[in-house]
C-alpha positions in Angstrom: -8.9 16.8 -1.3 -6.3 16.3 -4.0 -2.8 15.4 -2.9 0.3 15.2 -5.1 3.6 13.6 -4.2 6.6 15.3 -5.6 9.2 12.8 -7.0 12.0 15.4 -7.3 14.3 16.9 -4.7 13.8 20.5 -3.8 10.3 20.5 -5.5 8.7 23.0 -3.1 8.6 25.6 -5.8 5.9 23.4 -7.5 3.4 24.3 -4.8 3.4 27.9 -6.1 2.9 26.8 -9.7 0.0 24.6 -8.6 -1.5 27.5 -6.6 -1.3 29.7 -9.7 -3.4 27.1 -11.6 -6.2 26.6 -9.1 -8.8 29.1 -8.0 -7.4 31.5 -5.4 -10.0 30.4 -2.8 -9.2 26.7 -3.2 -7.5 25.1 -0.3 -8.5 21.6 -1.3 -5.1 20.4 -2.4 -1.7 19.5 -0.9 1.8 18.8 -2.4 3.9 16.5 -0.3 7.6 17.2 -1.2 9.3 15.1 1.5 8.9 11.7 -0.2 11.3 12.1 -3.2 13.8 9.6 -1.6 16.8 11.2 -3.1 15.3 12.8 -6.2 13.9 12.1 -9.6 14.6 8.5 -10.8 16.6 7.7 -7.7 16.3 4.2 -6.4 17.2 3.6 -2.8 17.4 0.1 -1.1 14.4 1.2 1.0 12.3 2.0 -2.0 13.3 -1.3 -3.8 12.4 -3.2 -0.6 9.0 -1.4 -0.5 8.2 -2.1 -4.2 9.1 -5.8 -3.8 7.1 -6.2 -0.6 4.1 -4.3 -2.1 4.2 -6.6 -5.2 4.4 -9.7 -3.1 1.5 -8.6 -0.9 -0.8 -7.0 -3.5 0.4 -8.4 -6.9 0.5 -4.8 -8.2 3.7 -3.6 -9.9 4.7 0.0 -9.0 6.8 2.0 -11.4 10.3 3.1 -10.3 9.9 6.8 -10.7 6.5 8.1 -9.5 3.9 5.7 -8.3 6.3 3.7 -6.0 7.1 6.9 -4.1 3.4 8.0 -4.1 2.2 4.6 -2.6 5.1 4.6 -0.1 4.2 8.1 1.0 0.5 7.2 1.3 1.3 4.1 3.4 3.6 6.2 5.7 0.8 8.8 6.2 -1.8 6.1 6.8 0.5 4.6 9.5 0.3 7.9 11.3 -3.5 8.0 11.0 -3.2 11.1 8.9 -6.5 10.4 7.2 -8.5 9.6 10.3 -10.5 6.8 8.6 -11.4 8.8 5.4 -11.8 7.0 2.1 -8.8 7.3 -0.1 -8.5 6.9 -3.9 -5.0 6.5 -5.3 -4.4 6.8 -9.0 -1.7 4.5 -10.4 -0.4 6.4 -13.3 1.5 3.5 -14.9 5.1 3.8 -16.0 6.1 0.2 -15.1 8.0 0.0 -18.4 10.5 2.3 -16.7 11.9 -0.8 -14.9 13.4 -1.9 -18.2 15.7 1.1 -18.3 16.9 0.5 -14.8 17.6 -3.1 -15.6 19.4 -2.3 -18.8 21.7 0.0 -16.8 22.3 -2.9 -14.3 20.6 -1.2 -11.4 17.9 -3.8 -10.8 16.9 -7.3 -11.8 13.3 -7.3 -12.7 12.8 -11.0 -12.1 14.1 -10.7 -8.5 11.6 -7.9 -7.9 8.5 -9.3 -9.7 9.2 -12.9 -10.7 8.2 -13.8 -14.3 5.7 -11.0 -15.1 6.2 -9.2 -18.4 6.8 -5.5 -18.2 
């Protein structure tokens, strides 16, 4: 089953657009719209704390727009046993260079999140 995580607020309309693109009989997909955390390119203290903890635990840098919200959504669903032991593949779509723009606007300090890694 393919699952997408919507990074924008009020993105429920995207489910119909996806349904229009897949075969009418396909029920093998979902779109989670409740994990946008305020909307596109919004950084909450909760999301920043998750990104920092995830990096410290796994040494994987998540981008600030898409993958951080996707991984957080996945972890939340796993914590509720939503997958019942099924194997999961998550695709990290990149985008970590987006942190530079947030830093240039004074919204984050990359070194405090990730140490001395180069983005």
